[in-house]
FILUM-614238 format. One line per field, with one value per residue (C-alpha): residue number from 1; residue in one letter; x, y, z. Coordinates in pm, 1 decimal, always signed. Layout:
<nodes>
nr <- c(NUM, ...)
rest <- c(A, ...)
px <- c(X, ...)
py <- c(Y, ...)
pz <- c(Z, ...)
</nodes>
This chain:
<nodes>
nr <- c(1, 2, 3, 4, 5, 6, 7, 8, 9, 10, 11, 12, 13, 14, 15, 16, 17, 18, 19, 20, 21, 22, 23, 24, 25, 26, 27, 28, 29, 30, 31, 32, 33, 34, 35, 36, 37, 38, 39, 40, 41, 42, 43, 44, 45, 46, 47, 48, 49, 50, 51, 52, 53, 54, 55, 56, 57, 58, 59, 60, 61, 62, 63, 64, 65, 66, 67, 68, 69, 70, 71, 72, 73, 74, 75, 76, 77, 78, 79, 80, 81, 82, 83, 84, 85, 86, 87, 88, 89, 90, 91, 92, 93, 94, 95, 96, 97, 98, 99, 100, 101, 102, 103, 104, 105, 106, 107, 108, 109, 110, 111, 112, 113, 114, 115, 116, 117, 118, 119, 120, 121, 122, 123, 124, 125, 126, 127, 128, 129, 130, 131, 132, 133, 134, 135, 136, 137, 138, 139, 140, 141, 142, 143, 144, 145, 146, 147, 148, 149, 150, 151, 152, 153, 154, 155, 156, 157, 158, 159, 160, 161, 162, 163, 164, 165, 166, 167, 168, 169, 170, 171, 172, 173, 174, 175, 176, 177, 178, 179, 180, 181, 182, 183, 184, 185, 186, 187, 188, 189, 190, 191, 192, 193, 194, 195, 196, 197, 198, 199, 200, 201, 202, 203, 204, 205, 206, 207, 208, 209, 210, 211, 212, 213, 214, 215, 216, 217, 218, 219, 220, 221, 222, 223, 224, 225, 226, 227, 228, 229, 230, 231, 232, 233, 234, 235, 236, 237, 238, 239, 240, 241, 242, 243, 244, 245, 246, 247, 248, 249, 250, 251, 252, 253, 254, 255, 256, 257, 258, 259, 260, 261, 262, 263, 264, 265, 266, 267, 268, 269, 270, 271, 272, 273, 274, 275, 276, 277, 278, 279, 280, 281, 282, 283, 284, 285, 286, 287, 288, 289, 290, 291, 292, 293, 294, 295, 296, 297, 298, 299, 300, 301, 302, 303, 304, 305, 306, 307, 308, 309, 310, 311, 312, 313, 314, 315, 316, 317, 318, 319, 320, 321, 322, 323, 324, 325, 326, 327, 328, 329, 330, 331, 332, 333, 334, 335, 336, 337, 338, 339, 340, 341, 342, 343, 344, 345, 346, 347, 348, 349, 350, 351, 352, 353, 354, 355, 356, 357, 358, 359, 360, 361, 362, 363, 364, 365, 366, 367, 368, 369, 370, 371, 372, 373, 374, 375, 376, 377, 378, 379, 380, 381, 382, 383, 384, 385, 386, 387, 388, 389, 390, 391, 392, 393, 394, 395, 396, 397, 398, 399, 400, 401)
rest <- c(X, X, X, X, X, X, X, X, X, X, X, X, X, X, X, X, X, X, X, X, X, X, X, X, X, X, X, X, X, X, X, X, X, X, X, X, X, X, X, X, X, X, X, X, X, X, X, X, X, X, X, X, X, X, X, X, X, X, X, X, X, X, X, X, X, X, X, X, X, X, X, X, X, X, X, X, X, X, X, X, X, X, X, X, X, X, X, X, X, X, X, X, X, X, X, X, X, X, X, X, X, X, X, X, X, X, X, X, X, X, X, X, X, X, X, X, X, X, X, X, X, X, X, X, X, X, X, X, X, X, X, X, X, X, X, X, X, X, X, X, X, X, X, X, X, X, X, X, X, X, X, X, X, X, X, X, X, X, X, X, X, X, X, X, X, X, X, X, X, X, X, X, X, X, X, X, X, X, X, X, X, X, X, X, X, X, X, X, X, X, X, X, X, X, X, X, X, X, X, X, X, X, X, X, X, X, X, X, X, X, X, X, X, X, X, X, X, X, X, X, X, X, X, X, X, X, X, X, X, X, X, X, X, X, X, X, X, X, X, X, X, X, X, X, X, X, X, X, X, X, X, X, X, X, X, X, X, X, X, X, X, X, X, X, X, X, X, X, X, X, X, X, X, X, X, X, X, X, X, X, X, X, X, X, X, X, X, X, X, X, X, X, X, X, X, X, X, X, X, X, X, X, X, X, X, X, X, X, X, X, X, X, X, X, X, X, X, X, X, X, X, X, X, X, X, X, X, X, X, X, X, X, X, X, X, X, X, X, X, X, X, X, X, X, X, X, X, X, X, X, X, X, X, X, X, X, X, X, X, X, X, X, X, X, X, X, X, X, X, X, X, X, X, X, X, X, X, X, X, X, X, X, X, X, X, X, X, X, X, X, X, X, X, X, X, X, X, X, X, X, X)
px <- c(+0.0, +157.0, +67.3, +370.4, +468.0, +515.6, +708.2, +930.5, +1224.6, +1091.9, +846.0, +905.2, +749.2, +759.5, +658.2, +634.7, +838.1, +773.3, +591.1, +253.4, +19.5, -278.1, -164.7, -336.1, -164.5, +50.6, +418.2, +381.9, +112.8, +19.0, +244.3, +552.4, +453.7, +374.2, +715.0, +896.1, +697.3, +779.4, +1151.1, +1156.5, +955.2, +1175.8, +1494.1, +1635.3, +1860.0, +1903.3, +2272.2, +2335.8, +2248.5, +2457.2, +2417.8, +2260.0, +2356.6, +2722.6, +2689.2, +2848.5, +3190.5, +3157.5, +3265.9, +2989.6, +3166.0, +3020.7, +2666.6, +2455.9, +2392.4, +2034.3, +1872.0, +1538.6, +1373.0, +1089.3, +1065.7, +781.4, +889.9, +1180.2, +980.4, +1161.3, +1504.4, +1466.7, +1349.8, +1628.0, +1904.7, +2099.7, +2159.1, +2317.5, +2063.0, +2096.6, +1785.8, +1705.9, +1439.0, +1311.0, +1174.7, +1367.1, +1091.2, +1118.7, +1494.4, +1449.8, +1181.8, +1420.0, +1693.0, +1448.4, +1307.5, +1654.8, +1747.6, +1423.6, +1508.7, +1857.3, +2026.3, +2349.4, +2267.4, +2597.4, +2432.2, +2248.5, +2340.9, +2101.9, +2091.0, +1859.1, +1710.4, +1957.1, +2266.4, +2469.4, +2300.7, +2473.2, +2711.9, +2588.6, +2247.2, +2187.0, +1840.2, +1619.5, +1310.7, +1071.5, +794.3, +574.7, +550.6, +243.5, +418.7, +463.8, +712.4, +933.1, +922.8, +1018.2, +1304.4, +1449.3, +1428.7, +1619.9, +1883.2, +1917.4, +1894.2, +2267.7, +2341.2, +2075.6, +2184.1, +1977.1, +2036.5, +1929.2, +1617.5, +1366.1, +1057.1, +803.3, +527.8, +223.1, -139.5, -377.9, -498.2, -137.9, -46.7, -185.7, -122.1, +100.5, +306.9, +375.8, +450.9, +706.6, +893.0, +874.0, +987.0, +1290.2, +1394.5, +1217.9, +911.9, +684.6, +391.1, +195.1, +109.4, -226.5, -351.7, -308.2, -475.9, -527.4, -154.6, +30.5, +385.7, +547.5, +787.7, +1024.0, +1279.5, +1551.7, +1688.2, +2017.6, +1870.5, +2075.6, +1887.1, +1624.9, +1588.9, +1661.7, +1466.6, +1255.7, +1328.9, +1389.4, +1114.1, +1116.7, +833.5, +737.6, +485.1, +162.2, +86.7, -126.6, +51.9, +255.7, +631.7, +682.2, +459.3, +622.3, +931.7, +1087.9, +1039.3, +1232.5, +1066.1, +1241.9, +1032.8, +790.7, +734.0, +366.0, +209.1, +547.5, +414.4, +195.9, +118.2, -136.4, -445.0, -392.4, -46.7, -174.6, -437.6, -177.3, +57.7, -214.1, -251.1, +100.4, +195.8, +473.2, +786.8, +1016.2, +1392.3, +1572.6, +1285.9, +1338.8, +1074.6, +1015.5, +859.7, +748.5, +682.3, +840.3, +787.8, +946.9, +1008.0, +799.5, +633.4, +966.7, +1114.5, +823.7, +895.7, +1266.1, +1199.7, +936.2, +1159.1, +1531.4, +1621.9, +1435.0, +1613.5, +1425.9, +1448.8, +1312.4, +1218.0, +1074.9, +1104.6, +1152.8, +1504.3, +1355.6, +1155.1, +1446.1, +1662.9, +1381.9, +1344.2, +1713.4, +1729.1, +1412.9, +1545.3, +1895.8, +1773.1, +1522.0, +1749.9, +2070.7, +2196.4, +1933.6, +2043.5, +1950.9, +2077.2, +1889.9, +2010.5, +1858.6, +1888.8, +1770.2, +1691.3, +1573.1, +1425.6, +1132.9, +979.7, +1099.3, +1201.6, +1569.0, +1508.2, +1556.8, +1236.5, +1139.5, +1372.0, +1125.3, +909.0, +685.1, +594.4, +417.4, +259.7, +52.8, +26.9, -40.9, -337.8, -220.0, +42.5, +96.1, -258.7, -402.1, -589.3, -474.8, -434.8, -139.4, +118.2, -68.6, -105.3, +264.2, +358.4, +133.8, +274.2, +631.1, +552.7, +414.8, +729.3, +961.1, +782.5, +875.6, +594.3, +398.3, +521.8, +268.3, +175.0, -4.4, -173.3, -351.7, -571.7, -893.5, -1174.7, -1329.7, -1020.5, -1107.4, -754.8, -902.0, -1013.9, -666.5, -508.1, -748.0, -657.1, -283.5, -259.7, -580.8, -671.8, -728.3, -814.6, -961.1, -746.8, -900.4, -1128.3, -1281.9, -1519.8, -1232.8, -952.5, -894.1, -589.4, -565.7, -344.9, -255.5, -45.3, +171.4, +80.8)
py <- c(+0.0, +328.4, +529.6, +730.4, +744.4, +1107.4, +1160.2, +1431.5, +1232.9, +1258.9, +1110.4, +752.5, +542.7, +196.1, -143.2, -494.2, -778.6, -935.7, -655.6, -769.0, -523.1, -725.6, -690.1, -384.4, -410.7, -116.8, -148.4, +68.9, +154.0, +405.8, +235.3, +301.3, +663.2, +720.3, +592.7, +809.7, +1119.1, +1056.2, +1016.9, +1345.5, +1534.9, +1409.0, +1494.7, +1156.6, +1113.2, +1471.1, +1474.9, +1184.5, +1341.2, +1299.5, +1201.6, +856.3, +820.3, +822.4, +658.3, +333.2, +493.3, +675.9, +551.1, +413.3, +524.6, +878.3, +743.7, +594.9, +222.7, +208.9, -134.5, -186.5, -516.4, -660.4, -391.7, -524.4, -405.2, -173.9, +144.2, +226.8, +122.9, +329.6, +642.6, +611.7, +524.7, +847.3, +701.2, +375.0, +143.7, -229.9, -416.8, -754.5, -956.0, -1311.7, -1250.1, -1293.9, -1104.0, -812.5, -808.0, -795.8, -528.4, -323.2, -343.1, -244.4, +45.3, +171.4, +169.1, +346.3, +617.1, +655.0, +510.3, +311.9, -32.0, -11.8, +257.9, -11.7, -343.8, -629.3, -914.8, -1212.3, -1342.6, -1631.0, -1405.8, -1307.5, -996.0, -654.2, -597.9, -246.9, -83.4, +286.7, +298.2, -9.1, +28.4, -265.6, -317.2, -555.4, -888.9, -1104.0, -1375.8, -1303.9, -1592.2, -1424.3, -1099.3, -1284.6, -1469.8, -1163.9, -941.6, -1209.3, -1216.1, -837.5, -773.1, -817.3, -520.1, -297.8, -59.1, +148.0, +452.3, +273.6, +422.9, +142.0, +221.1, -19.7, +42.1, -145.4, -118.3, -118.6, -469.7, -595.4, -467.3, -669.0, -690.0, -990.8, -775.2, -517.6, -785.1, -940.1, -608.9, -552.1, -900.7, -900.4, -532.4, -315.1, -100.1, -49.2, +174.5, +262.7, +590.4, +722.6, +584.3, +777.6, +647.7, +314.3, +283.5, +297.1, +337.4, +127.6, +307.9, +78.1, +189.7, -77.0, -188.4, -354.8, -694.5, -937.4, -1218.7, -1200.5, -1572.4, -1758.1, -1773.8, -2092.1, -2107.1, -2319.0, -2546.8, -2923.1, -3170.5, -3520.8, -3549.9, -3739.0, -4092.6, -4172.6, -3950.4, -4211.4, -4241.3, -3938.7, -4068.2, -3998.0, -3839.5, -3510.7, -3176.5, -2852.8, -2512.7, -2178.8, -1885.3, -1746.6, -2069.9, -2139.4, -2350.7, -2384.6, -2552.2, -2820.3, -2995.6, -2787.4, -2972.0, -2890.0, -3048.1, -3343.0, -3403.6, -3362.0, -3616.3, -3880.1, -3830.1, -3758.5, -3912.4, -4169.8, -4036.6, -4259.7, -4303.3, -4042.9, -3795.2, -3434.3, -3332.2, -2980.2, -2895.9, -2546.2, -2315.1, -2585.4, -2435.6, -2678.7, -2927.3, -3221.6, -3275.9, -3296.9, -3507.0, -3750.5, -3789.1, -3839.4, -4115.0, -4288.6, -4289.9, -4283.5, -4242.1, -3913.5, -3578.5, -3324.5, -2946.0, -2748.0, -2389.7, -2104.3, -1725.8, -1741.0, -1785.9, -1926.3, -2182.8, -2310.8, -2340.5, -2541.5, -2762.6, -2840.8, -2935.8, -3147.8, -3327.1, -3384.7, -3528.6, -3762.8, -3890.3, -3921.8, -4275.0, -4349.4, -4522.5, -4243.8, -4234.7, -3911.6, -3568.4, -3272.1, -2899.8, -2604.3, -2272.8, -1938.6, -1749.5, -1636.9, -1979.9, -2155.5, -1837.2, -1941.9, -2291.6, -2374.0, -2466.9, -2831.3, -2982.5, -3090.6, -3403.4, -3328.8, -3013.0, -3031.9, -2710.8, -2581.2, -2214.9, -1931.7, -1704.9, -1414.9, -1149.6, -1011.2, -901.8, -897.1, -1188.8, -1249.2, -1528.7, -1355.3, -1581.9, -1899.9, -1782.1, -1708.3, -2045.3, -2232.9, -2036.9, -2104.8, -2473.7, -2505.4, -2346.1, -2568.0, -2896.7, -3121.0, -3234.5, -3493.1, -3350.0, -3294.1, -3021.5, -3141.2, -2873.3, -2879.2, -2587.0, -2474.7, -2581.4, -2231.7, -2078.2, -2215.8, -2322.8, -2570.1, -2279.1, -2125.4, -2460.9, -2516.8, -2179.2, -2246.4, -2619.8, -2687.0, -2951.0, -3006.2, -3335.4, -3369.6, -3631.0, -3612.2, -3389.3, -3343.7, -3072.2, -2818.5, -2916.8, -3047.2, -3207.0, -3121.4, -3258.7, -3076.0, -3224.5, -3025.1, -3123.0)
pz <- c(+0.0, -110.7, +198.3, +313.1, +679.3, +778.0, +1101.4, +1252.6, +1114.4, +758.6, +512.6, +405.6, +132.1, +281.2, +147.5, +282.4, +140.5, -96.5, -273.7, -399.3, -575.9, -449.3, -87.9, +57.9, +396.8, +503.5, +596.9, +907.6, +1159.3, +1427.0, +1683.1, +1468.3, +1412.1, +1782.9, +1892.7, +1638.8, +1741.2, +2105.6, +2036.0, +1843.0, +2105.2, +2386.6, +2193.3, +2291.0, +1986.7, +1867.6, +1961.2, +1725.1, +1393.6, +1085.0, +725.2, +702.3, +337.4, +426.1, +762.3, +654.6, +646.0, +976.0, +1314.7, +1537.4, +1853.4, +1839.8, +1846.0, +2125.0, +2089.1, +1960.4, +1934.3, +1760.2, +1850.3, +1642.9, +1373.1, +1154.1, +808.0, +884.1, +944.8, +1270.4, +1144.9, +827.8, +1007.5, +1267.1, +1021.5, +1099.5, +1447.8, +1323.5, +1490.0, +1534.3, +1427.5, +1586.8, +1408.1, +1381.6, +1032.5, +708.5, +529.4, +773.8, +717.8, +338.8, +370.8, +583.2, +319.7, +46.4, +249.5, +337.5, -29.8, -121.6, +134.7, -10.6, +297.1, +278.2, +428.5, +616.6, +829.3, +1021.6, +1175.0, +1103.7, +1353.9, +1384.0, +1706.1, +1681.8, +1660.4, +1967.8, +2112.4, +2132.8, +2423.7, +2502.2, +2468.5, +2534.0, +2377.3, +2343.6, +2125.5, +2127.0, +1875.9, +2077.2, +1892.5, +1857.9, +2057.5, +2428.4, +2440.9, +2179.6, +2377.0, +2694.8, +2529.6, +2356.7, +2665.4, +2853.3, +2577.9, +2568.3, +2944.2, +3018.9, +2789.3, +2950.3, +3228.1, +3472.7, +3250.5, +2931.3, +2775.4, +2716.1, +2511.8, +2370.6, +2122.3, +1999.8, +1910.1, +2206.5, +2118.5, +2126.1, +2474.1, +2762.9, +3136.0, +3063.2, +2826.3, +3095.5, +3353.9, +3120.1, +3084.3, +3459.8, +3559.0, +3329.8, +3315.0, +3570.4, +3658.8, +3360.0, +3272.0, +2960.3, +2796.0, +2695.3, +2366.2, +2042.7, +1727.0, +1905.2, +1982.5, +2315.1, +2433.8, +2706.1, +2941.4, +3129.0, +3389.8, +3400.0, +3734.0, +3814.3, +3895.2, +4097.4, +3928.9, +3655.0, +3628.3, +3308.4, +2987.6, +2966.1, +2593.6, +2395.6, +2525.9, +2476.8, +2518.9, +2408.6, +2128.2, +2201.1, +2090.7, +1790.1, +1536.9, +1355.2, +1347.8, +1575.9, +1857.2, +2192.6, +2038.5, +2154.8, +1982.5, +2038.2, +2013.1, +2024.6, +2141.8, +1887.2, +1696.1, +1632.7, +1911.2, +2080.6, +2396.0, +2235.5, +1909.5, +1720.1, +1603.4, +1235.3, +1230.1, +1434.3, +1164.5, +886.9, +1047.4, +1025.1, +650.2, +521.2, +187.4, +186.8, +23.8, -181.4, -162.8, -371.1, -367.2, -267.3, -14.3, +119.0, +455.3, +351.3, +647.3, +861.3, +1208.3, +1453.9, +1174.0, +1287.7, +947.6, +766.5, +1045.5, +1018.9, +646.1, +711.8, +966.1, +755.0, +444.2, +529.7, +162.2, +108.5, +102.2, +315.3, +294.5, +590.6, +495.7, +700.2, +710.1, +1089.1, +1224.3, +1544.4, +1346.9, +1140.5, +1452.3, +1613.1, +1306.6, +1292.2, +1660.1, +1633.3, +1326.5, +1464.5, +1793.1, +1633.9, +1357.4, +1560.6, +1509.7, +1244.8, +926.2, +685.7, +327.7, +252.4, +347.5, +528.1, +456.1, +661.3, +494.6, +629.9, +338.6, +131.8, +90.9, -224.7, -409.1, -413.7, -551.1, -918.7, -1100.5, -1133.7, -875.6, -606.6, -587.4, -290.7, -94.5, +241.8, +367.9, +658.3, +551.1, +795.3, +741.5, +958.4, +900.9, +1251.1, +1347.5, +994.7, +839.4, +481.3, +227.4, +60.7, +226.6, +130.5, -229.6, -250.7, -99.7, -344.2, -638.8, -527.9, -481.2, -832.6, -975.3, -769.5, -839.2, -1130.1, -1362.7, -1167.1, -836.5, -561.4, -313.7, +0.6, +211.7, +545.7, +642.7, +803.3, +573.3, +567.9, +403.9, +60.3, -34.1, -284.1, -500.8, -506.3, -586.7, -876.2, -1022.1, -993.7, -1062.7, -1250.2, -994.0, -622.3, -452.5, -103.7, +74.7, +421.6, +626.0, +968.1, +1094.1, +1115.5, +873.9, +522.5, +363.9, -5.9, -283.8, -603.5, -885.3, -1122.6, -1477.6)
</nodes>
């Protein structure tokens, strides 16, 4: 959506990644704008000006250490580029959107430091800006990771839409960093003000979380699964995946199978255990998810006599794969992008799968029956077969002709 974000720092034309003309969702919201207005009004960073376009060649030592956690599409990082921020994100798509938005604003990418939630955190933080994530677990885990670099004089500000900030959100900030309060709402957005304390002991992050899978789900029954914070249904097996596991196709030796949007990797791991000769590629745009998938796979296949290989990829689905090299794609697509409900991600995954599959290759999808994925598959593949259904879910099969 070409709706510029106008802030005291400037006006920015921002887009999500990947750009899709049919996607009417904006790349920024009132919570981003509120935080930027507050920073400008408070004069927090005014001493750290400079030319962002040439910032890559400048020394960072003259600037406060600004860390932006959970920037959705790079709106905050782009607007604050003159201050050499460090962005920490779990999302490959957010990272790519940030790079594209920096370039669109004429900013040298070297002006910012891009870290993932799996990278070692910064050693020092003078200003910590937190865009509240959908997952409270991810917030908890990342605050624990960043807390050692936070001092009592560190400015900690959070931002989110009113519907995203709950009592549990504030308690998480308070328990890990220090006393926390919220601002008045503006345009349905709030700020979170946190005053860090020098804690003797904050406790340890409970993440990653491990549990044993239930019985009755096939080859993975009773086996362990590892979940890093932020992974979908990290504390239990979600009912959609449980249903999918009961109806997975049997791969053959030598086939290349993709667990697309792999989450904690149990679908791909189930395939790998059922057919030791299959090559399995685990793909997700979440760094936390791919780390979970790799640990789940490694633990469950350690010592197994597997001839097939395993690859783990953080990226934009199957965009990097050459056409026609895949035999089977397994997919449980999301239908939310942060707080928005959209089928854009599913459409893109199905389109990528069709491109990646060889003729005769198959895409198997599980989803809520009301989402109408069968219609999308018929448009893309020319066919869609109902494999299994219950009152809530369907498993669909589409074949590339």
